[in-house]
All heavy atoms as an XYZ file, in Angstrom:
804
protein
N      30.212     25.582     11.576
C      29.348     24.418     11.664
C      28.124     24.759     12.508
O      28.194     25.493     13.475
C      30.121     23.261     12.283
C      29.356     21.989     12.336
S      30.442     20.665     12.888
C      29.216     19.426     13.099
N      26.986     24.197     12.140
C      25.749     24.460     12.864
C      25.811     23.831     14.250
O      26.453     22.811     14.457
C      24.566     23.902     12.087
N      25.117     24.458     15.185
C      25.089     23.893     16.526
C      24.303     22.586     16.505
O      23.556     22.294     15.571
C      24.447     24.886     17.495
O      23.063     24.991     17.240
N      24.468     21.799     17.562
C      23.808     20.496     17.633
C      22.288     20.643     17.573
O      21.612     19.880     16.898
C      24.226     19.786     18.918
O      23.550     18.561     19.028
N      21.755     21.649     18.261
C      20.314     21.874     18.269
C      19.806     22.238     16.875
O      18.769     21.750     16.441
C      19.964     22.974     19.266
O      18.591     23.246     19.227
N      20.544     23.087     16.174
C      20.142     23.477     14.821
C      20.224     22.286     13.873
O      19.353     22.099     13.016
C      21.010     24.627     14.322
N      21.259     21.472     14.032
C      21.408     20.293     13.179
C      20.270     19.300     13.407
O      19.757     18.703     12.461
C      22.762     19.632     13.433
C      23.111     18.446     12.547
C      23.138     18.864     11.083
C      24.445     17.861     12.955
N      19.849     19.146     14.648
C      18.727     18.250     14.953
C      17.456     18.765     14.295
O      16.700     17.998     13.694
C      18.546     18.101     16.481
C      17.215     17.455     16.816
C      19.680     17.294     17.068
N      17.218     20.068     14.374
C      16.019     20.649     13.751
C      16.048     20.463     12.232
O      15.031     20.169     11.616
C      15.893     22.135     14.092
C      15.674     22.407     15.544
C      14.313     21.928     15.982
N      14.121     22.235     17.374
C      13.447     21.485     18.212
N      12.892     20.388     17.797
N      13.312     21.820     19.463
N      17.215     20.645     11.639
C      17.356     20.458     10.193
C      17.079     18.993      9.830
O      16.344     18.706      8.884
C      18.754     20.897      9.717
C      18.879     22.418      9.819
C      19.034     20.423      8.303
C      20.288     22.937      9.628
N      17.637     18.057     10.595
C      17.416     16.634     10.328
C      15.957     16.238     10.541
O      15.424     15.400      9.803
C      18.338     15.779     11.188
S      20.053     15.826     10.646
N      15.307     16.827     11.528
C      13.884     16.560     11.732
C      13.088     17.005     10.507
O      12.242     16.266      9.999
C      13.361     17.298     12.966
C      13.753     16.683     14.271
C      13.350     17.540     15.461
O      13.263     18.771     15.355
N      13.122     16.909     16.595
N      13.355     18.200     10.044
C      12.645     18.718      8.870
C      12.912     17.901      7.620
O      11.996     17.613      6.849
N      14.171     17.523      7.419
C      14.520     16.734      6.241
C      13.898     15.335      6.302
O      13.442     14.801      5.282
C      16.037     16.635      6.091
C      16.747     17.924      5.694
C      18.265     17.730      5.733
C      16.297     18.394      4.333
N      13.881     14.730      7.482
C      13.274     13.414      7.635
C      11.778     13.449      7.360
O      11.246     12.595      6.644
N      11.103     14.448      7.906
C       9.658     14.584      7.682
C       9.378     14.862      6.206
O       8.465     14.282      5.616
C       9.075     15.691      8.578
C       9.106     15.244     10.039
C       7.664     16.068      8.148
C       8.802     16.336     11.037
N      10.180     15.731      5.597
C       9.982     16.055      4.186
C      10.209     14.836      3.296
O       9.407     14.547      2.398
C      10.919     17.205      3.763
O      10.664     18.337      4.598
C      10.723     17.579      2.316
N      11.292     14.103      3.542
C      11.589     12.925      2.719
C      10.509     11.864      2.865
O      10.057     11.284      1.865
C      12.955     12.349      3.087
N      10.071     11.597      4.092
C       9.042     10.574      4.272
C       7.698     11.033      3.706
O       6.925     10.212      3.207
C       8.912     10.166      5.742
O       8.626     11.261      6.552
N       7.436     12.335      3.720
C       6.203     12.853      3.123
C       6.228     12.708      1.602
O       5.224     12.317      0.992
C       6.002     14.323      3.494
O       5.842     14.463      4.869
N       7.353     13.033      0.989
C       7.478     12.848     -0.456
C       7.344     11.376     -0.827
O       6.703     11.037     -1.830
C       8.812     13.398     -0.964
C       8.772     14.852     -1.328
C       9.268     15.799     -0.461
C       8.250     15.270     -2.538
C       9.234     17.138     -0.783
C       8.214     16.604     -2.875
C       8.703     17.552     -1.997
N       7.945     10.503     -0.040
C       7.854      9.071     -0.312
C       6.412      8.591     -0.197
O       5.913      7.875     -1.071
C       8.756      8.289      0.653
C       8.768      6.774      0.488
C       9.276      6.377     -0.898
C       9.626      6.143      1.567
N       5.731      9.004      0.859
C       4.333      8.606      1.039
C       3.467      9.151     -0.094
O       2.589      8.444     -0.616
C       3.814      9.102      2.383
N       3.708     10.377     -0.500
C       2.943     10.969     -1.594
C       3.171     10.260     -2.914
O       2.222     10.008     -3.672
N       4.418      9.907     -3.186
C       4.695      9.221     -4.447
C       4.096      7.820     -4.460
O       3.577      7.365     -5.482
C       6.196      9.172     -4.721
O       6.866      8.378     -3.773
N       4.127      7.126     -3.338
C       3.519      5.794     -3.268
C       1.996      5.870     -3.384
O       1.369      5.030     -4.032
C       3.930      5.086     -1.981
C       5.411      4.723     -1.887
C       5.740      4.151     -0.520
C       5.817      3.770     -2.987
N       1.426      6.895     -2.790
C      -0.026      7.104     -2.909
C      -0.406      7.381     -4.359
O      -1.380      6.833     -4.879
C      -0.470      8.252     -2.001
C      -1.941      8.547     -2.099
C      -2.864      7.734     -1.453
C      -2.411      9.625     -2.843
C      -4.221      7.987     -1.550
C      -3.760      9.880     -2.946
C      -4.664      9.063     -2.295
O      -6.006      9.317     -2.404
N       0.366      8.236     -5.026
C       0.115      8.548     -6.431
C       0.188      7.288     -7.299
O      -0.679      7.063     -8.148
C       1.117      9.589     -6.923
C       1.148      9.721     -8.419
C       0.143     10.403     -9.092
C       2.159      9.134     -9.168
C       0.152     10.508    -10.475
C       2.174      9.231    -10.545
C       1.173      9.920    -11.196
O       1.188     10.015    -12.556
N       1.214      6.489     -7.073
C       1.352      5.266     -7.857
C       0.159      4.335     -7.649
O      -0.388      3.775     -8.607
C       2.638      4.537     -7.486
C       3.916      5.099     -8.074
C       5.120      4.412     -7.462
C       3.936      4.944     -9.578
N      -0.248      4.174     -6.408
C      -1.317      3.233     -6.086
C      -2.691      3.688     -6.568
O      -3.513      2.865     -6.963
C      -1.385      3.007     -4.579
O      -0.195      2.427     -4.135
N      -2.950      4.981     -6.530
C      -4.302      5.455     -6.815
C      -4.482      6.052     -8.208
O      -5.602      6.085     -8.707
C      -4.733      6.507     -5.781
O      -3.825      7.608     -5.834
C      -4.786      5.925     -4.388
N      -3.398      6.520     -8.824
C      -3.546      7.191    -10.114
C      -2.766      6.488    -11.223
O      -3.321      6.141    -12.264
C      -3.123      8.669    -10.014
C      -4.045      9.396     -9.033
C      -3.137      9.340    -11.377
C      -3.624     10.799     -8.692
N      -1.474      6.272    -11.019
C      -0.623      5.773    -12.097
C      -0.950      4.329    -12.483
O      -1.151      4.033    -13.663
C       0.845      5.910    -11.715
N      -0.979      3.434    -11.520
C      -1.217      2.024    -11.833
C      -2.616      1.804    -12.425
O      -2.750      1.114    -13.442
C      -0.967      1.123    -10.611
C       0.494      1.225    -10.164
C      -1.365     -0.319    -10.895
C       1.517      0.807    -11.204
N      -3.677      2.390    -11.849
C      -4.987      2.226    -12.499
C      -5.012      2.786    -13.929
O      -5.674      2.212    -14.800
C      -5.946      3.003    -11.586
C      -5.307      2.933    -10.248
C      -3.838      3.023    -10.525
N      -4.293      3.863    -14.172
C      -4.245      4.409    -15.531
C      -3.495      3.471    -16.472
O      -3.901      3.277    -17.622
C      -3.581      5.780    -15.522
N      -2.416      2.878    -16.011
C      -1.644      1.945    -16.835
C      -2.488      0.713    -17.168
O      -2.401      0.159    -18.269
C      -0.330      1.555    -16.123
C       0.336      0.366    -16.770
C       0.623      2.737    -16.095
N      -3.311      0.280    -16.227
C      -4.129     -0.916    -16.450
C      -5.184     -0.729    -17.541
O      -5.774     -1.710    -17.996
C      -4.791     -1.355    -15.136
C      -3.833     -1.912    -14.087
C      -4.574     -2.198    -12.792
C      -3.124     -3.156    -14.596
N      -5.431      0.499    -17.961
C      -6.396      0.742    -19.036
C      -5.738      0.699    -20.415
O      -6.395      1.015    -21.411
C      -7.080      2.109    -18.847
O      -6.099      3.140    -18.939
C      -7.818      2.180    -17.526
N      -4.489      0.311    -20.492
C      -3.786      0.239    -21.777
C      -4.509     -0.731    -22.704
O      -4.942     -1.806    -22.272
C      -2.345     -0.199    -21.567
N      -4.622     -0.376    -23.981
C      -5.370     -1.227    -24.912
C      -4.671     -2.542    -25.278
O      -5.329     -3.486    -25.692
C      -5.531     -0.347    -26.150
C      -4.462      0.677    -26.055
C      -4.176      0.861    -24.605
N      -3.355     -2.601    -25.105
C      -2.656     -3.844    -25.463
C      -1.684     -4.237    -24.344
O      -1.163     -3.374    -23.631
C      -1.891     -3.671    -26.771
O      -0.787     -2.810    -26.581
N      -1.438     -5.526    -24.196
C      -0.500     -5.973    -23.167
C       0.917     -5.430    -23.355
O       1.602     -5.158    -22.384
C      -0.518     -7.496    -23.294
C      -1.809     -7.819    -23.931
C      -2.114     -6.658    -24.832
N       1.347     -5.251    -24.596
C       2.701     -4.734    -24.823
C       2.822     -3.285    -24.362
O       3.847     -2.891    -23.797
C       3.102     -4.864    -26.290
O       2.242     -4.093    -27.097
N       1.774     -2.476    -24.581
C       1.790     -1.090    -24.111
C       1.742     -1.046    -22.591
O       2.459     -0.262    -21.963
C       0.619     -0.310    -24.703
C       0.503      1.149    -24.267
C       1.759      1.930    -24.673
C      -0.740      1.777    -24.859
N       0.918     -1.915    -21.995
C       0.841     -1.993    -20.538
C       2.205     -2.319    -19.946
O       2.650     -1.677    -18.992
C      -0.177     -3.051    -20.124
C      -0.436     -3.179    -18.630
C      -1.911     -3.443    -18.392
C       0.391     -4.273    -18.017
N       2.895     -3.288    -20.533
C       4.214     -3.685    -20.042
C       5.223     -2.551    -20.186
O       6.019     -2.293    -19.275
C       4.697     -4.927    -20.782
C       6.024     -5.515    -20.315
C       5.922     -5.942    -18.856
C       6.419     -6.681    -21.190
N       5.178     -1.843    -21.293
C       6.101     -0.727    -21.520
C       5.862      0.402    -20.509
O       6.803      0.948    -19.933
C       5.936     -0.210    -22.950
C       6.897      0.878    -23.320
C       6.712      1.304    -24.770
C       7.673      2.429    -25.096
N       7.475      2.920    -26.467
N       4.596      0.732    -20.284
C       4.272      1.787    -19.323
C       4.639      1.376    -17.899
O       5.182      2.173    -17.131
C       2.784      2.131    -19.403
C       2.403      2.836    -20.680
C       0.906      3.023    -20.797
O       0.112      2.301    -20.177
N       0.501      3.992    -21.598
N       4.335      0.134    -17.536
C       4.674     -0.335    -16.198
C       6.180     -0.330    -15.993
O       6.658      0.061    -14.936
C       4.127     -1.745    -15.970
C       4.438     -2.230    -14.592
C       3.703     -2.009    -13.467
C       5.592     -2.966    -14.191
N       4.336     -2.577    -12.386
C       5.504     -3.162    -12.800
C       6.697     -3.470    -14.865
C       6.462     -3.851    -12.075
C       7.650     -4.154    -14.140
C       7.525     -4.342    -12.769
N       6.918     -0.760    -17.013
C       8.383     -0.787    -16.913
C       8.944      0.624    -16.723
O       9.886      0.820    -15.944
C       8.978     -1.451    -18.151
C      10.461     -1.616    -18.080
N      11.064     -2.460    -17.169
C      11.466     -1.032    -18.773
C      12.380     -2.395    -17.313
N      12.640     -1.533    -18.286
N       8.381      1.606    -17.409
C       8.811      2.999    -17.236
C       8.553      3.471    -15.806
O       9.422      4.090    -15.179
C       8.087      3.911    -18.241
O       8.376      3.460    -19.559
C       8.529      5.354    -18.085
N       7.364      3.187    -15.280
C       7.063      3.558    -13.887
C       8.020      2.870    -12.918
O       8.519      3.483    -11.971
C       5.625      3.178    -13.529
C       4.518      4.053    -14.068
C       3.162      3.430    -13.763
C       4.609      5.443    -13.495
N       8.272      1.596    -13.150
C       9.160      0.838    -12.272
C      10.578      1.398    -12.298
O      11.205      1.572    -11.251
C       9.169     -0.631    -12.681
C      10.097     -1.471    -11.858
C       9.734     -1.882    -10.592
C      11.340     -1.834    -12.348
C      10.586     -2.650     -9.820
C      12.204     -2.599    -11.594
C      11.823     -3.007    -10.327
N      11.103      1.685    -13.493
C      12.461      2.208    -13.631
C      12.633      3.535    -12.904
O      13.635      3.772    -12.236
C      12.780      2.387    -15.126
C      13.959      1.638    -15.603
C      14.360      1.971    -17.019
N      13.743      3.163    -17.556
C      12.956      3.197    -18.628
N      12.670      2.104    -19.265
N      12.451      4.321    -19.060
N      11.652      4.413    -13.042
C      11.738      5.712    -12.361
C      11.561      5.558    -10.857
O      12.233      6.218    -10.073
C      10.695      6.664    -12.930
C      11.001      7.083    -14.339
C       9.981      8.035    -14.872
N      10.311      8.395    -16.244
C       9.542      9.123    -16.996
N       8.388      9.575    -16.544
N       9.897      9.405    -18.231
N      10.651      4.689    -10.456
C      10.394      4.496     -9.035
C      11.532      3.833     -8.287
O      11.781      4.133     -7.121
N      12.260      2.932     -8.954
C      13.340      2.235     -8.258
C      14.529      3.148     -7.989
O      15.375      2.827     -7.162
C      13.766      0.984     -9.016
C      14.643      1.207    -10.207
C      15.077     -0.113    -10.811
C      16.034      0.132    -11.963
N      16.499     -1.079    -12.575
N      14.588      4.280     -8.664
C      15.635      5.258     -8.378
C      15.216      6.202     -7.255
O      15.995      6.498     -6.368
C      15.957      6.082     -9.630
C      16.602      5.298    -10.736
C      16.836      6.166    -11.944
C      17.389      5.345    -13.096
N      17.511      6.137    -14.316
N      13.980      6.660     -7.302
C      13.522      7.668     -6.353
C      13.134      7.084     -4.999
O      13.525      7.615     -3.956
C      12.333      8.425     -6.943
C      11.736      9.524     -6.075
C      12.750     10.631     -5.867
C      10.476     10.071     -6.696
N      12.376      5.998     -4.978
C      11.850      5.438     -3.728
C      12.913      5.062     -2.710
O      12.892      5.544     -1.570
N      13.869      4.213     -3.079
C      14.898      3.835     -2.102
C      15.754      5.015     -1.642
O      16.143      5.075     -0.486
C      15.745      2.817     -2.861
C      14.824      2.235     -3.866
C      13.939      3.374     -4.280
N      16.015      5.962     -2.532
C      16.816      7.129     -2.138
C      16.080      7.978     -1.099
O      16.671      8.401     -0.102
C      17.159      7.972     -3.369
N      14.786      8.210     -1.327
C      13.997      8.969     -0.346
C      13.897      8.227      0.977
O      14.008      8.832      2.049
C      12.595      9.241     -0.891
C      12.444     10.371     -1.885
C      11.027     10.396     -2.447
C      12.782     11.701     -1.255
N      13.680      6.928      0.913
C      13.564      6.132      2.141
C      14.866      6.143      2.929
O      14.866      6.326      4.149
C      13.151      4.708      1.810
N      15.981      5.966      2.245
C      17.273      5.967      2.924
C      17.578      7.336      3.523
O      18.023      7.437      4.673
C      18.381      5.556      1.949
C      19.796      5.526      2.527
C      19.896      4.470      3.619
C      20.804      5.266      1.432
N      17.321      8.386      2.768
C      17.582      9.742      3.242
C      16.736     10.056      4.484
O      17.249     10.565      5.488
C      17.295     10.742      2.123
C      17.620     12.162      2.467
C      18.933     12.569      2.605
C      16.616     13.096      2.639
C      19.243     13.877      2.922
C      16.908     14.401      2.951
C      18.223     14.801      3.096
N      15.452      9.746      4.420
C      14.580      9.992      5.565
C      14.961      9.152      6.773
O      14.993      9.639      7.906
N      15.281      7.878      6.536
C      15.663      6.972      7.615
C      16.928      7.449      8.314
O      17.002      7.468      9.553
C      15.860      5.550      7.070
O      14.614      5.095      6.527
C      16.320      4.593      8.145
N      17.930      7.853      7.541
C      19.179      8.325      8.149
C      18.966      9.593      8.966
O      19.564      9.750     10.039
C      20.237      8.552      7.070
C      20.764      7.282      6.407
C      21.736      7.637      5.283
C      21.419      6.364      7.412
N      18.114     10.488      8.493
C      17.828     11.699      9.263
C      17.120     11.368     10.566
O      17.459     11.906     11.626
C      17.007     12.684      8.422
C      17.871     13.487      7.500
O      18.674     14.298      7.942
N      17.732     13.259      6.211
N      16.127     10.486     10.514
C      15.432     10.088     11.739
C      16.382      9.387     12.717
O      16.307      9.612     13.932
C      14.257      9.159     11.430
C      13.043      9.853     10.874
C      12.402      9.365      9.743
C      12.506     10.982     11.481
C      11.278      9.975      9.236
C      11.383     11.604     10.980
C      10.766     11.102      9.857
O       9.656     11.716      9.358
N      17.266      8.550     12.202
C      18.207      7.861     13.090
C      19.195      8.827     13.733
O      19.573      8.644     14.898
C      18.947      6.763     12.320
C      18.104      5.552     11.948
C      18.908      4.580     11.109
C      17.541      4.870     13.180
N      19.600      9.859     13.004
C      20.482     10.863     13.606
C      19.768     11.588     14.752
O      20.350     11.797     15.824
C      20.954     11.880     12.566
C      21.697     13.028     13.176
N      22.975     12.893     13.658
C      21.330     14.311     13.443
C      23.373     14.046     14.175
N      22.385     14.916     14.054
N      18.515     11.941     14.533
C      17.745     12.616     15.585
C      17.531     11.672     16.767
O      17.621     12.085     17.929
C      16.405     13.145     15.027
C      15.556     13.748     16.122
C      16.658     14.176     13.936
N      17.278     10.395     16.494
C      17.095      9.416     17.583
C      18.371      9.276     18.398
O      18.331      9.239     19.633
C      16.697      8.057     17.003
N      19.511      9.209     17.721
C      20.793      9.090     18.419
C      21.057     10.322     19.283
O      21.504     10.205     20.428
C      21.918      8.888     17.404
C      23.257      8.775     18.033
C      24.231      9.736     18.074
C      23.786      7.656     18.740
N      25.321      9.276     18.746
C      25.078      8.000     19.176
C      23.283      6.398     19.042
C      25.876      7.131     19.885
C      24.088      5.536     19.760
C      25.361      5.901     20.171
N      20.771     11.485     18.760
C      20.970     12.727     19.512
C      20.031     12.766     20.717
O      20.444     13.159     21.810
C      20.738     13.942     18.608
O      21.604     13.841     17.475
C      21.021     15.232     19.329
N      18.768     12.360     20.525
C      17.816     12.361     21.646
C      18.227     11.346     22.708
O      18.099     11.603     23.905
C      16.409     12.046     21.133
N      18.740     10.191     22.273
C      19.167      9.161     23.222
C      20.336      9.645     24.082
O      20.408      9.330     25.260
C      19.554      7.898     22.463
C      19.976      6.765     23.361
C      19.030      6.022     24.039
C      21.319      6.462     23.541
C      19.404      4.981     24.869
C      21.705      5.422     24.374
C      20.741      4.693     25.034
O      21.120      3.666     25.862
N      21.230     10.407     23.489
C      22.402     10.904     24.214
C      22.151     12.204     24.959
O      23.061     12.728     25.590
C      23.573     11.096     23.250
C      24.104      9.774     22.760
O      24.107      8.791     23.487
N      24.528      9.740     21.516
N      20.933     12.730     24.906
C      20.609     13.996     25.552
C      20.373     13.773     27.046
O      19.866     12.743     27.468
C      19.356     14.597     24.904
C      19.212     16.058     25.198
O      19.472     16.511     26.301
N      18.794     16.807     24.195
N      20.724     14.768     27.834
C      20.540     14.675     29.282
C      19.120     14.993     29.717
O      18.723     14.655     30.819
C      21.517     15.624     29.995
C      22.943     15.149     29.838
O      23.197     13.962     29.666
N      23.879     16.078     29.862
N      18.341     15.658     28.866
C      16.969     16.009     29.194
C      16.108     14.737     29.205
O      16.125     13.951     28.271
C      16.425     16.999     28.161
O      15.028     17.128     28.294
N      15.363     14.545     30.272
C      14.517     13.356     30.404
C      13.458     13.324     29.314
O      13.176     12.270     28.742
C      13.832     13.338     31.783
O      14.826     13.450     32.790
C      13.035     12.069     31.986
N      12.876     14.494     28.992
C      11.836     14.543     27.960
C      12.404     14.146     26.600
O      11.852     13.287     25.923
C      11.244     15.952     27.893
C      10.304     16.129     26.730
C       9.046     15.544     26.741
C      10.681     16.855     25.617
C       8.186     15.677     25.672
C       9.822     17.003     24.538
C       8.572     16.410     24.577
O       7.738     16.551     23.515
N      13.505     14.761     26.205
C      14.067     14.464     24.885
C      14.647     13.057     24.826
O      14.579     12.402     23.794
C      15.124     15.496     24.506
C      14.522     16.842     24.167
C      15.532     17.814     23.619
O      16.584     17.365     23.118
O      15.265     19.019     23.691
N      15.202     12.603     25.921
C      15.750     11.242     25.931
C      14.648     10.211     25.734
O      14.858      9.171     25.122
C      16.499     10.991     27.230
C      17.200      9.648     27.237
C      18.034      9.462     28.481
N      18.480      8.100     28.570
C      19.687      7.689     28.229
N      20.559      8.561     27.800
N      20.022      6.433     28.342
N      13.455     10.498     26.208
C      12.339      9.584     26.043
C      11.801      9.517     24.623
O      11.058      8.601     24.272
N      12.175     10.465     23.763
C      11.661     10.507     22.397
C      12.430      9.632     21.416
O      11.982      9.427     20.291
C      11.676     11.956     21.880
C      10.730     12.922     22.561
C      10.919     14.320     21.998
C       9.298     12.477     22.394
N      13.569      9.095     21.818
C      14.402      8.376     20.854
C      13.681      7.176     20.249
O      13.859      6.869     19.077
C      15.742      7.981     21.481
C      15.682      6.823     22.437
C      15.452      6.886     23.777
C      15.856      5.442     22.121
N      15.469      5.626     24.322
C      15.723      4.713     23.324
C      16.116      4.744     20.947
C      15.825      3.339     23.390
C      16.217      3.363     21.010
C      16.078      2.680     22.221
N      12.828      6.515     21.026
C      12.105      5.358     20.506
C      11.122      5.756     19.399
O      10.915      5.012     18.443
C      11.362      4.637     21.622
C      12.282      3.959     22.611
C      11.495      3.315     23.721
C      12.432      2.734     24.761
N      11.711      2.176     25.908
N      10.531      6.927     19.545
C       9.612      7.407     18.511
C      10.348      7.697     17.206
O       9.840      7.399     16.117
C       8.875      8.657     18.994
C       7.918      8.458     20.157
C       7.354      9.796     20.625
C       6.799      7.516     19.768
N      11.544      8.256     17.316
C      12.326      8.543     16.105
C      12.822      7.254     15.451
O      12.870      7.166     14.220
C      13.487      9.474     16.411
C      13.050     10.883     16.708
C      13.261     11.458     17.952
C      12.410     11.642     15.736
C      12.846     12.752     18.221
C      11.995     12.937     16.003
C      12.216     13.481     17.248
O      11.803     14.755     17.512
N      13.157      6.251     16.242
C      13.545      4.959     15.672
C      12.340      4.332     14.967
O      12.471      3.761     13.875
C      14.123      4.020     16.751
C      14.275      2.608     16.225
C      15.459      4.544     17.245
N      11.155      4.454     15.564
C       9.943      3.953     14.928
C       9.691      4.656     13.600
O       9.332      4.015     12.607
C       8.736      4.132     15.870
O       9.000      3.459     17.104
C       7.459      3.604     15.245
N       9.874      5.982     13.571
C       9.716      6.729     12.320
C      10.730      6.268     11.286
O      10.403      6.140     10.093
C       9.874      8.228     12.586
N      11.949      5.990     11.704
C      12.991      5.518     10.781
C      12.614      4.154     10.210
O      12.745      3.916      9.007
C      14.333      5.455     11.487
N      12.133      3.258     11.057
C      11.758      1.923     10.599
C      10.563      1.995      9.644
O      10.552      1.344      8.594
C      11.434      1.005     11.806
C      10.774     -0.286     11.367
C      12.700      0.726     12.593
N       9.573      2.815      9.970
C       8.400      2.955      9.098
C       8.773      3.567      7.749
O       8.239      3.159      6.715
C       7.322      3.801      9.785
S       6.534      2.978     11.158
N       9.661      4.526      7.756
C      10.088      5.142      6.495
C      10.876      4.149      5.664
O      10.642      4.018      4.451
C      10.936      6.401      6.766
O      10.173      7.334      7.529
C      11.389      7.057      5.482
N      11.778      3.424      6.281
C      12.573      2.434      5.551
C      11.756      1.253      5.070
O      12.087      0.624      4.066
N      10.671      0.942      5.769
C       9.845     -0.204      5.391
C       9.011      0.042      4.143
O       8.416     -0.881      3.607
C       8.925     -0.569      6.549
N       8.967      1.267      3.658
C       8.188      1.576      2.466
C       8.865      1.145      1.176
O       8.279      1.273      0.109
C       7.895      3.085      2.390
C       6.736      3.448      3.284
O       5.697      2.841      3.227
N       6.940      4.448      4.116
N      10.080      0.655      1.264
C      10.776      0.202      0.065
C      10.471     -1.278     -0.124
O      10.692     -2.075      0.788
C      12.303      0.439      0.205
C      13.030     -0.110     -1.016
C      12.593      1.900      0.371
N       9.958     -1.645     -1.294
C       9.618     -3.055     -1.501
C      10.838     -3.956     -1.574
O      11.900     -3.587     -1.896
C       8.871     -3.056     -2.834
C       9.195     -1.777     -3.489
C       9.649     -0.834     -2.434
């Protein structure tokens, strides 16, 4: 089993990666996908395209948010239980990152 320090580093990396992918996918939807869908020539095509985006997004978005949030919360818990004054003071920042990542799910 990995040491506690290695596990914290892995969770930090996974949390940052998951929240980055989530932010990137939401940015893509807002700036590229939705404006492109709005140019559909008919309302039925627009609805079909939007439904496809929604179906794919409802699977990926919550999973990324949950994964990132759980990783940040694990790091926050570890920092809170740490004896080092510096690391113990960081737990609030990791909880904030967890809340911000989880809040991206509509």
